[in-house]
Structure formats: structure tokens, C-alpha cells
C-alpha positions as CSV (number, residue, x, y, z in Angstrom):
1,M,95.1,79.4,68.9
2,D,94.2,75.8,69.4
3,R,92.6,73.4,71.8
4,E,96.3,71.1,72.1
5,T,98.1,74.3,72.3
6,I,96.2,75.3,75.4
7,V,96.5,71.7,76.8
8,A,99.9,71.2,76.3
9,A,100.1,74.4,77.9
10,S,98.3,73.9,81.1
11,R,99.7,70.7,81.6
12,K,102.3,72.7,82.8
13,H,100.3,74.1,85.4
14,D,98.7,72.1,87.5
15,V,95.7,73.2,90.2
16,V,96.2,71.5,93.3
17,P,92.1,69.8,94.0
18,L,90.7,71.1,97.5
19,E,89.7,68.0,100.3
20,G,86.3,67.6,100.8
21,G,84.8,68.5,97.3
22,K,85.0,71.9,97.7
23,Y,86.4,74.6,95.5
24,Y,88.6,77.5,94.3
25,T,86.2,80.5,94.6
26,Y,86.7,84.5,92.7
27,G,85.7,86.6,95.3
28,T,86.6,90.5,96.2
29,A,90.0,89.8,96.7
30,G,90.2,87.6,92.9
31,F,91.8,84.5,94.3
32,R,93.7,84.5,97.0
33,M,95.5,81.9,99.7
34,N,99.2,80.0,100.0
35,S,101.2,80.7,97.1
36,D,101.9,77.0,96.6
37,L,98.4,76.8,95.6
38,L,98.5,79.6,93.5
39,D,100.5,78.5,89.9
40,G,97.5,76.9,88.1
41,I,95.1,78.8,89.0
42,T,97.3,81.8,88.1
43,F,96.9,80.5,84.3
44,R,93.4,79.6,83.8
45,V,92.7,83.4,85.1
46,G,95.3,84.3,82.1
47,L,93.2,82.2,79.4
48,L,89.7,84.1,81.4
49,S,91.8,87.5,80.7
50,A,92.2,86.1,77.2
51,L,88.7,86.1,76.7
52,R,87.7,89.3,78.7
53,S,89.9,91.1,76.2
54,R,88.3,90.1,73.2
55,K,84.9,90.1,74.4
56,L,85.7,93.4,75.0
57,N,87.0,94.1,72.0
58,G,90.7,93.9,72.3
59,Q,91.0,96.6,75.6
60,A,93.5,95.4,77.6
61,I,93.1,94.0,80.6
62,G,94.9,93.7,84.1
63,V,95.9,91.2,86.2
64,M,97.6,91.8,89.6
65,I,99.1,89.6,91.8
66,T,99.4,90.3,95.9
67,A,98.3,89.0,98.8
68,S,98.0,92.5,100.2
69,H,97.5,92.8,103.9
70,N,98.3,89.1,103.8
71,P,101.3,87.3,105.4
72,A,104.4,86.7,103.0
73,K,103.5,83.2,102.4
74,D,100.4,83.8,100.8
75,N,99.8,85.4,97.0
76,G,96.5,86.1,95.0
77,V,95.3,87.3,91.7
78,K,92.8,89.4,90.4
79,I,91.4,90.9,86.9
80,V,91.0,94.8,86.6
81,D,88.5,95.5,84.1
82,P,89.6,98.2,81.0
83,M,88.7,101.6,82.7
84,G,90.7,100.6,85.7
85,D,88.0,99.0,88.4
86,M,86.8,95.3,89.4
87,L,86.3,92.5,87.0
88,E,82.6,93.0,86.1
89,Q,81.0,90.7,88.9
90,E,79.1,87.9,85.8
91,W,82.3,86.9,84.9
92,E,83.4,85.8,88.3
93,V,81.2,82.8,88.2
94,F,83.0,82.6,84.3
95,A,87.2,82.5,86.4
96,T,85.2,80.0,89.2
97,G,84.6,77.4,86.3
98,L,87.5,77.4,84.7
99,V,89.8,77.3,87.5
100,N,87.5,74.7,89.3
101,C,87.7,72.4,85.7
102,P,88.7,68.7,87.2
103,S,90.9,68.3,84.0
104,H,93.3,69.7,81.0
105,E,91.1,68.8,78.5
106,V,87.8,70.3,80.2
107,L,89.1,73.3,80.9
108,A,90.0,73.6,76.9
109,D,86.5,72.3,76.2
110,T,85.0,75.0,78.8
111,F,87.5,77.9,77.3
112,F,85.8,77.4,73.8
113,K,82.6,76.6,75.3
114,I,82.6,80.3,77.3
115,A,84.0,81.8,74.2
116,E,81.4,80.1,71.8
117,K,78.6,81.7,74.3
118,L,79.9,85.1,74.3
119,K,80.1,85.2,70.7
120,I,83.9,85.8,71.7
121,D,85.7,86.2,68.1
122,L,89.3,83.9,68.9
123,K,91.0,85.1,65.9
124,S,90.9,88.7,67.4
125,P,93.6,90.5,69.3
126,G,94.2,90.3,73.1
127,K,96.2,92.0,75.5
128,I,96.5,91.5,79.3
129,V,98.7,94.0,81.3
130,A,100.0,92.6,84.6
131,G,102.4,93.9,88.0
132,R,103.1,91.7,91.2
133,D,104.1,93.4,95.0
134,T,107.5,91.9,96.0
135,R,105.9,88.6,97.4
136,P,108.8,86.2,95.9
137,S,106.2,83.4,94.4
138,G,105.5,86.6,92.3
139,I,107.7,85.9,89.6
140,T,106.9,82.2,89.2
141,L,103.3,83.3,88.9
142,M,103.9,85.9,86.4
143,Q,105.3,83.1,84.5
144,S,101.6,80.8,84.7
145,L,100.5,84.5,83.4
146,I,102.9,84.6,80.4
147,D,102.4,81.2,79.8
148,A,98.6,81.7,79.1
149,S,99.4,84.3,77.2
150,N,101.6,82.7,75.0
151,A,98.4,79.6,74.4
152,T,96.2,82.1,73.5
153,N,98.0,84.3,71.3
154,T,97.5,87.1,73.4
155,S,99.6,90.0,74.0
156,I,101.1,90.8,77.7
157,V,102.9,94.2,78.7
158,D,104.9,92.9,82.3
159,F,104.6,95.7,84.6
160,K,107.1,93.8,87.2
161,V,106.7,95.2,90.7
162,L,103.6,97.3,91.2
163,T,101.7,98.8,93.9
164,T,98.0,97.7,93.2
165,P,96.9,101.0,92.6
166,Q,99.6,101.5,89.9
167,L,98.5,99.0,87.7
168,H,94.9,99.7,88.2
169,Y,95.8,103.0,86.5
170,L,97.9,102.0,83.9
171,T,95.1,99.5,83.1
172,R,92.8,103.0,82.6
173,C,95.6,104.7,80.5
174,I,96.8,102.6,78.1
175,N,92.9,101.9,77.8
176,T,92.3,105.6,76.8
177,E,95.3,106.7,75.6
178,G,94.8,109.3,72.9
179,T,91.1,109.5,73.9
180,P,89.7,112.9,74.8
181,S,89.3,110.7,78.5
182,S,93.1,110.2,78.7
183,Y,94.0,109.0,82.0
184,G,97.1,110.0,82.0
185,E,100.3,108.7,80.8
186,V,101.1,105.2,80.4
187,S,103.9,104.6,82.9
188,E,105.2,104.5,86.6
189,V,106.9,107.7,85.9
190,G,103.5,109.2,84.2
191,Y,101.7,108.0,87.6
192,Y,103.9,110.1,89.9
193,K,104.1,113.7,87.6
194,K,100.6,112.8,87.7
195,L,99.9,112.9,91.4
196,N,102.5,115.8,91.7
197,D,101.3,117.9,89.5
198,A,97.6,117.4,91.3
199,F,99.1,117.9,94.7
200,Q,100.6,121.0,93.9
201,R,97.4,122.4,92.4
202,C,95.0,121.4,95.4
203,L,97.4,123.0,97.9
204,R,97.1,126.2,95.9
205,G,99.5,127.8,97.7
206,K,99.0,126.5,101.0
207,R,101.5,124.4,102.8
208,V,101.8,121.1,104.7
209,T,102.5,121.7,108.1
210,G,105.0,119.1,110.3
211,S,106.3,116.0,109.0
212,L,104.6,112.7,108.6
213,T,106.0,109.1,109.4
214,V,104.3,106.7,106.7
215,D,105.4,102.7,108.0
216,C,105.3,101.2,104.5
217,A,104.2,97.3,105.8
218,N,107.3,96.4,104.3
219,G,105.8,96.0,101.2
220,V,105.7,97.6,97.5
221,G,104.9,101.0,98.9
222,G,107.8,101.9,100.6
223,P,110.4,102.0,97.3
224,K,107.3,103.8,95.0
225,L,106.3,106.0,97.5
226,K,110.5,107.1,98.1
227,E,109.6,107.0,94.1
228,L,107.3,109.5,94.4
229,L,108.3,112.3,96.8
230,K,111.8,112.1,94.3
231,H,109.1,114.5,92.2
232,V,107.6,116.1,95.3
233,D,109.2,119.8,96.0
234,S,109.2,120.2,99.3
235,S,110.1,123.3,99.7
236,K,107.0,124.3,97.8
237,T,104.8,122.2,99.8
238,G,106.0,121.8,103.0
239,L,105.4,117.5,102.5
240,D,107.7,115.7,105.4
241,C,107.5,112.3,104.4
242,K,109.8,109.9,107.2
243,V,109.7,106.4,105.3
244,V,109.7,103.8,107.7
245,N,109.4,99.6,107.1
246,D,110.1,99.6,103.5
247,D,112.0,96.2,103.9
248,V,111.8,94.7,101.1
249,L,114.6,92.5,101.1
250,R,113.2,90.2,103.4
251,P,110.1,89.1,102.4
252,E,109.4,87.3,106.0
253,V,108.8,90.8,107.1
254,L,106.3,91.4,104.6
255,N,103.6,92.4,107.0
256,L,104.9,91.9,110.0
257,D,103.7,93.6,113.2
258,C,103.4,96.6,111.0
259,G,101.0,98.1,108.1
260,A,97.0,99.4,107.8
261,D,95.6,96.1,108.5
262,Y,98.1,95.8,111.6
263,V,96.6,99.3,112.9
264,K,92.9,98.6,112.4
265,T,93.0,94.9,113.9
266,R,94.9,95.7,116.7
267,Q,94.1,99.3,117.3
268,R,97.5,100.2,117.9
269,A,101.0,102.0,116.6
270,P,103.1,99.5,115.2
271,P,105.8,98.6,117.7
272,N,108.6,99.7,115.8
273,P,109.7,102.1,115.4
274,K,107.7,103.1,118.1
275,P,105.3,106.8,117.5
276,Q,106.1,109.3,119.8
277,P,103.6,111.3,121.3
278,G,102.1,114.1,118.8
279,D,103.9,112.8,115.8
280,R,101.8,112.2,112.2
281,W,101.7,108.4,111.6
282,C,100.3,106.4,109.1
283,S,100.1,103.1,107.6
284,L,99.6,101.5,104.3
285,D,99.3,97.8,103.6
286,G,101.5,95.5,101.6
287,D,99.8,96.6,98.1
288,A,99.1,100.2,99.2
289,D,95.4,99.9,97.8
290,R,94.7,100.6,102.2
291,L,95.5,103.8,104.5
292,M,95.3,104.0,108.3
293,Y,96.7,107.8,109.6
294,Y,97.2,108.0,113.8
295,W,98.7,109.6,116.3
296,I,99.5,109.1,120.1
297,D,97.5,112.1,121.5
298,P,99.7,113.4,124.4
299,E,97.1,113.1,127.0
300,S,94.9,109.8,125.8
301,G,97.4,107.5,124.1
302,F,97.0,106.5,120.4
303,F,94.2,107.7,118.1
304,M,93.4,105.5,115.2
305,F,91.9,107.7,112.2
306,D,90.4,105.1,110.2
307,G,88.6,104.5,106.9
308,D,85.3,106.4,108.1
309,R,87.2,109.2,109.6
310,I,89.1,109.8,106.0
311,A,85.4,109.3,104.4
312,T,84.0,112.0,106.1
313,L,87.1,114.3,106.1
314,A,87.5,114.0,102.4
315,A,83.2,114.5,102.5
316,S,83.4,117.4,104.4
317,F,85.9,119.2,102.8
318,I,84.5,118.6,99.0
319,A,80.9,119.0,100.7
320,D,82.8,123.0,101.7
321,L,84.4,123.2,98.2
322,F,80.6,122.7,96.7
323,R,78.7,125.1,98.4
324,T,81.9,127.6,97.7
325,A,81.8,127.3,94.2
326,G,78.1,127.0,94.4
327,L,77.3,123.7,92.6
328,D,75.2,122.3,95.7
329,E,71.6,122.4,93.6
330,D,73.7,121.1,90.0
331,L,75.7,118.1,91.5
332,R,74.8,115.5,94.3
333,I,77.4,114.2,96.3
334,G,77.1,110.9,98.5
335,V,79.0,109.0,101.2
336,V,78.7,104.7,100.8
337,Q,79.4,103.0,104.2
338,T,79.5,99.0,104.6
339,A,77.9,98.2,107.7
340,Y,81.0,97.8,109.4
341,A,80.9,101.9,109.2
342,N,80.7,103.3,113.0
343,G,77.0,104.8,114.0
344,A,79.0,108.0,114.7
345,S,80.5,108.3,111.7
346,T,76.8,107.8,109.7
347,K,75.3,110.6,112.2
348,Y,78.2,112.7,111.4
349,I,77.8,112.9,107.9
350,E,73.8,112.7,107.9
351,K,73.0,115.2,110.8
352,H,76.1,117.5,110.7
353,L,77.6,117.5,107.5
354,Q,73.9,116.8,105.5
355,L,74.7,113.9,102.9
356,P,73.3,111.4,101.9
357,V,74.8,107.8,103.1
358,V,73.7,104.6,101.4
359,C,75.0,101.0,103.1
360,T,75.9,98.4,101.0
361,P,77.5,95.0,101.5
362,T,81.1,94.3,102.2
363,G,83.6,94.1,99.3
364,V,85.0,98.0,97.4
365,K,83.1,96.3,94.2
366,H,79.7,97.2,95.9
367,L,80.6,100.4,97.6
368,H,82.7,101.6,94.1
369,H,79.0,100.2,91.8
370,A,76.8,102.4,94.5
371,A,79.5,105.4,94.7
372,C,79.2,105.3,91.0
373,A,75.4,106.5,91.3
374,F,75.9,110.0,92.6
375,D,78.3,112.9,90.7
376,I,80.5,112.2,94.0
377,G,80.6,109.6,95.2
378,V,82.9,108.9,98.7
379,Y,83.5,105.2,99.5
380,F,85.7,103.7,102.3
381,E,85.3,100.8,103.9
382,A,86.4,101.1,107.6
383,N,90.0,99.1,106.8
384,G,90.8,102.1,105.1
385,H,90.1,100.8,101.3
386,G,88.5,103.9,99.9
387,T,88.6,106.3,97.3
388,V,86.1,109.5,96.0
389,L,84.6,108.9,91.9
390,F,84.1,112.1,90.1
391,S,81.9,111.5,87.2
392,T,82.3,112.5,83.9
393,E,79.4,115.3,84.0
394,A,81.1,117.0,87.5
395,M,84.8,117.2,86.4
396,Q,83.2,119.0,83.0
397,T,81.2,121.2,85.6
398,F,84.6,122.2,87.3
399,A,86.2,123.3,83.8
400,K,82.7,124.6,82.2
401,K,80.9,126.9,85.1
402,E,82.0,130.6,84.7
403,P,83.2,131.7,88.2
404,Q,81.3,135.2,89.6
405,S,84.4,135.7,92.5
406,P,87.5,134.8,93.4
407,A,86.2,132.3,96.0
408,Q,84.8,130.7,93.4
409,K,87.5,130.0,91.1
410,D,89.2,129.0,93.8
411,A,87.0,126.3,95.2
412,L,86.2,125.1,91.1
413,D,90.0,124.8,90.7
414,T,90.6,123.0,93.9
415,L,87.6,120.6,92.7
416,R,89.7,120.3,89.7
417,A,92.5,119.4,90.7
418,L,91.4,117.0,93.2
419,G,89.6,114.7,90.5
420,D,93.4,114.5,89.4
421,L,94.7,114.0,92.8
422,I,92.6,110.4,93.8
423,N,92.9,107.9,92.0
424,Q,89.4,107.4,90.6
425,T,90.3,103.2,89.4
426,V,90.7,102.1,92.8
427,G,91.1,102.9,96.6
428,D,95.0,104.5,96.5
429,A,96.6,104.4,100.1
430,I,99.8,107.3,98.4
431,S,96.7,109.0,96.4
432,D,94.2,108.9,99.7
433,M,97.3,110.0,102.1
434,L,98.4,113.2,100.0
435,M,94.3,113.7,99.5
436,V,94.4,114.2,103.6
437,E,97.4,116.3,103.6
438,V,95.6,118.9,101.4
439,I,92.7,118.5,103.0
440,L,94.5,119.5,106.8
441,A,96.6,122.2,104.7
442,H,93.2,123.5,103.3
443,K,91.1,123.5,106.9
444,G,94.6,124.4,109.3
445,W,93.7,121.4,111.4
446,S,96.1,119.2,113.5
447,L,95.1,116.1,114.1
448,R,93.6,116.8,117.1
449,D,91.3,119.2,115.1
450,W,90.0,115.8,113.0
451,A,89.6,113.8,116.1
452,V,86.9,116.2,117.6
453,T,84.7,116.5,114.5
454,Y,82.9,112.9,116.3
455,S,83.1,110.6,119.0
456,D,83.2,106.6,117.5
457,L,80.8,104.5,119.7
458,P,83.2,101.5,121.2
459,N,82.9,98.6,118.6
460,R,84.3,94.7,119.3
461,L,84.3,92.4,116.5
462,V,84.8,88.8,117.8
463,R,85.4,85.9,115.0
464,V,83.4,82.6,115.8
465,E,84.1,79.0,114.2
466,V,80.6,77.6,112.3
467,G,80.3,73.6,111.3
468,N,78.7,75.7,108.0
469,K,79.5,79.5,107.2
470,D,77.1,78.9,104.0
471,L,73.7,78.3,106.8
472,F,74.0,82.2,107.5
473,Q,72.6,84.0,104.8
474,T,72.0,87.8,105.3
475,T,69.7,90.7,103.9
476,D,69.5,94.7,104.2
477,A,73.4,95.1,103.5
478,E,74.4,92.2,105.4
479,R,72.8,94.2,108.6
480,K,70.4,91.1,109.3
481,L,70.1,87.6,109.1
482,S,67.7,85.9,107.1
483,H,69.0,82.3,108.1
484,P,68.8,80.5,109.8
485,V,65.4,80.6,110.5
486,G,65.1,82.8,114.4
487,I,68.4,84.0,114.8
488,Q,68.0,87.5,114.0
489,D,65.0,87.8,116.5
490,E,67.3,86.4,119.3
491,I,69.8,88.8,118.0
492,D,67.5,92.0,117.7
493,Q,66.2,90.9,121.7
494,C,69.7,91.0,122.7
495,V,70.4,94.5,121.1
496,K,67.4,96.4,123.1
497,K,69.0,95.7,126.0
498,Y,72.2,97.9,125.5
499,T,71.8,102.6,124.9
500,N,73.2,103.3,121.3
501,A,73.7,99.4,119.9
502,R,74.0,97.3,117.2
503,S,75.0,94.4,115.9
504,F,75.5,91.8,113.6
505,A,76.5,88.6,112.1
506,R,77.8,87.3,108.2
507,A,79.7,84.7,107.0
508,S,83.1,85.5,106.5
509,G,83.9,85.4,103.0
510,T,87.3,83.1,103.3
511,E,87.1,81.3,106.3
512,N,83.8,78.5,107.7
513,A,83.6,81.3,110.2
514,C,81.0,83.9,111.1
515,R,82.5,87.7,112.0
516,V,80.2,89.0,114.9
517,Y,80.4,93.2,115.3
518,A,78.9,95.1,118.2
519,E,78.8,98.4,119.1
520,A,77.3,100.5,121.6
521,Q,77.7,103.7,123.9
522,S,80.6,102.0,126.3
523,R,83.2,99.9,126.0
524,S,82.4,97.2,128.4
525,E,78.7,97.0,126.7
526,A,80.3,96.7,123.0
527,D,82.3,93.8,124.4
528,E,79.8,92.1,126.2
529,L,77.1,92.7,123.2
530,A,79.5,91.2,121.0
531,N,80.0,88.1,123.1
532,K,76.4,87.2,123.8
533,V,75.7,87.6,119.9
534,A,78.9,85.5,119.2
535,A,77.3,82.6,121.5
536,I,73.9,82.9,119.6
537,V,75.8,82.4,116.3
538,K,77.5,79.8,118.0
539,N,74.2,78.2,118.7
540,Y,72.9,78.4,115.6
541,G,75.8,77.0,113.9
542,G,78.8,75.9,115.9
543,A,81.5,73.9,114.7
């Protein structure tokens, strides 16, 4: 590759400069914004992916084009590392640097400077695998990525329309193909086969009872879930799925009044179609990496099972299997949460399940990293994005341990099957949905049984416009503000006036605003506390 080729290719993909001296930053979601701004950004992400692949000895790097739960007019682009995990955090600065280069010439020079700094052999082969969600803008952005690949002599495989978890799965499969740690067949069909096989093995003759309606946010999860269901034998499993909100032909309805984010933020079911009392429902988000369960309790109305509830369900089931298998002294299980986790769920995990809880800053990359410290790490953000990580040592232990009874053998076999069912690379709404159905089947639980495991503390989330969000700096896994000086003392004094209360404020990752979270013993106290803390934040940095 040479400088002039990169410059010439870049000239076809301009980056629109931001006003006021601001710059684009690579975050947990990669780069995400109005799709009109993403052409040049996607090209430059392609350049970085070419470097990343070569730095990692030619391993395939994934690139996913999606804006997840955002409106249809938006899109985004993010990088997937070889094992299907998030881009290594140290490389985010290179992504930000490349995207904000002021000219095509500076971009090319920066590209070669990064290669020199990291001692990357640009003559070695590089590989990119890519996918996109159903947004029409994804077609154009994929071409930007292909142009970057061509300009850097990097091979690229375009898997076209995929869920985000499927792209993560395929990236890991390609990089482990033919090795003892092979993750699965390198194809979309291979993904369905793996999930179906593991689902049947997890059930171990038990059956899912009742029907499940799945709201797919009019996104890519709809057609992909339908493909999976073609592989599932409902006569054996009992799985009876009805897929709704699966219109991918009208882009404007993507995530519109439906989907996991709608259910979580509005705390109600989608208006269309309307769930009936007693029905079991769940919602995916636009790229199918978030999951939210809910039902209409015939007595008390809407009840939501968010990421906290899914995490406690998974941790409870796996801990029980561990005890039955006699592994509770051999391996460590832990649960990872963020400051947004409901305090009642944390107490339930620590006191009732007697499992350790670790709190990390917001963002799946932080939870994923912390979960890796356990043999089995359960992590879910409250928004429904999460998974369960099984270490290599744990999977080997399940396979090698000699069972002393039929019950032990069943527990070990179920744990091994769970490790295959749950997508280890990233939160996967479809995989997580099957996990929930397996656990409910094993426990013989209805949604009412699941709901009464603990009672959530009422909580409130408030958005506060500020003059400069960067003034608000956090510590203690984002649970306290270190700056502006004095603000945390005022928040603490305010919290003391309420029962079972806590509150924190943190700067938004995408907007010039702060988010204030509050919870307390009653709904009125939670609302009042949230508004008072919001007023404190406004006073320290109001717009």
C-alpha cells in the first residue's frame, strides 16, 4: 500500500467537521450519529481495522455498521476484536485520532505514523469481516469500508445483513477455525445450528410451557429470529414463539414505539400489538443485542424483567447447578453490575444468592472485562445488554469432572450446554432469550414466580442540560462525583433525608448533559430525590 492510494481513496469520503472545535470520539458504541455524517468516518474506521488486523498477525477484525436502538436516521460503526469482544480500549485513541484528521494528506501520514509507532508490517496480510443492520444507509457505509480495505490491500468479507451478535460470533469463528478452541461453523446457518443444538441439550427433556411473543423493534432481529425458529423443533422443546414488530421493509418504523429501549425507558409495553393480561412477552432492540422481558399481571398491570432481573435469574440457576455438581469450591461465580443496577437486585445477589457483586463504570466493555476475572461471570446492564462468560478452565472442568451421581451428571451436562447456548462474545438478545426460557423450564416458574424473587426499589432517571458536561467527573465506578468540588457533599446530604435511598449523577457519553439516577423506598421519594439532585447538578453547571 502507498500514501497516494490512501489519499485518493479518502478524497471520495470526506469527514464533516464538527462546529465549535468539537471532535468525534470513539465510545462504547463506536461512532454513532446521524448517518449523513458517517461516510468518511466509516472509511477511516476501515483504515484502523486494516492496521489492527496486521498488528494481530493477520487475524480477522470485525466491523459492524449499526445504530442499535437509535432512530432510523442514525447509524454507527464499531470495531470487533478477534475473539468477538470490544476493540481494545488503548486503540480507541487511535480511532479518535484518525477520524479527526483535518485533511486527507494528514490522514495518510497519521496512518503510517501509527504503523511505525506500533511496529506494524504493512506488507503482511490483513482481513476484515463486516456486517450491517437493516438501515438503508448501511449499504453506502459498507462501500466506504470496502474502499478503505481496497486502499490498504486488506481482504474483506461482507456478510451483509446481520444482528450485531452474529457478526461478533462470526469474527470469533473465523479466528478459531481449525483450532482446539473452535467456536463454531463460519456461517450464519452455523450460528442457528449451534444455538438450536445447545438449546435442546440445555432443556434435557424438559419443555418450555406457554407461548412467547417477541417484539423485534422492526429491526434485524425479526428475520434472524424467524430463521432460527426454522431450526427449532417445537414438538421437542415446547418453544412457541410469535414474532411481532418485524417490518424491515419500512425503515422509518425501526425502533419506533417498540423494542427493548422503548420498554425500559417508558416502562410500559409497546402499544401495538397490545399484550393481553397473562401473556409472556420480550423485546429485542434494533440490532438484537438487548433483551427485555415483561408481562401484564392480571392483578397489578405491567411488570418488567430488565437486565438486573435476567442477571439474577441466570446467577441463581447457575449457582444451583454449581452446588449440585459439587463445583462451588472449585470455581468462582460473580455478578457484575453498574451504578444503574437496582439496589434491591444487588442485595438479593449478595444476601440471598450469596454471590459476590462487582460494580464497574457504565459500558459493556467495562462489565465484560470485570466478568473475565471470574470462572463464570454474569453481567447485564439494566438496559438488558449482557451475557454470561464461561472461562476456558470452567468449560474444561465441566467436561473432565467425574460425576458421582446422576444429579451431578445432569448438572455438569447442563452447565456445558449453557456455555454453548450463551453467546460468549457479546450480549445477544436471541441467545439470552433462549437462556431465560431454559431456566424458567427447569425451575418450573411462571413469570409471576420470577417477579416475586425480590421487589425493586422505585427509581427515576432524569436528564439535565448542562453548559459543559466535562466539568462533571466521577469516581467509585461512577457512583460519586469528584468534580465540581463540593457537589457530592450536597448530593450526600440530600440522599440522607430519604429511606433506603441513593442517587448519583454522571455526564452523558453522547450529549452535553448529565444523567441523574435516584432510588428510594417509595415512588414519591424517588421522584422527589431525583428532582432535587437534578437541581443541584443544574446549579453547578447549568446550560
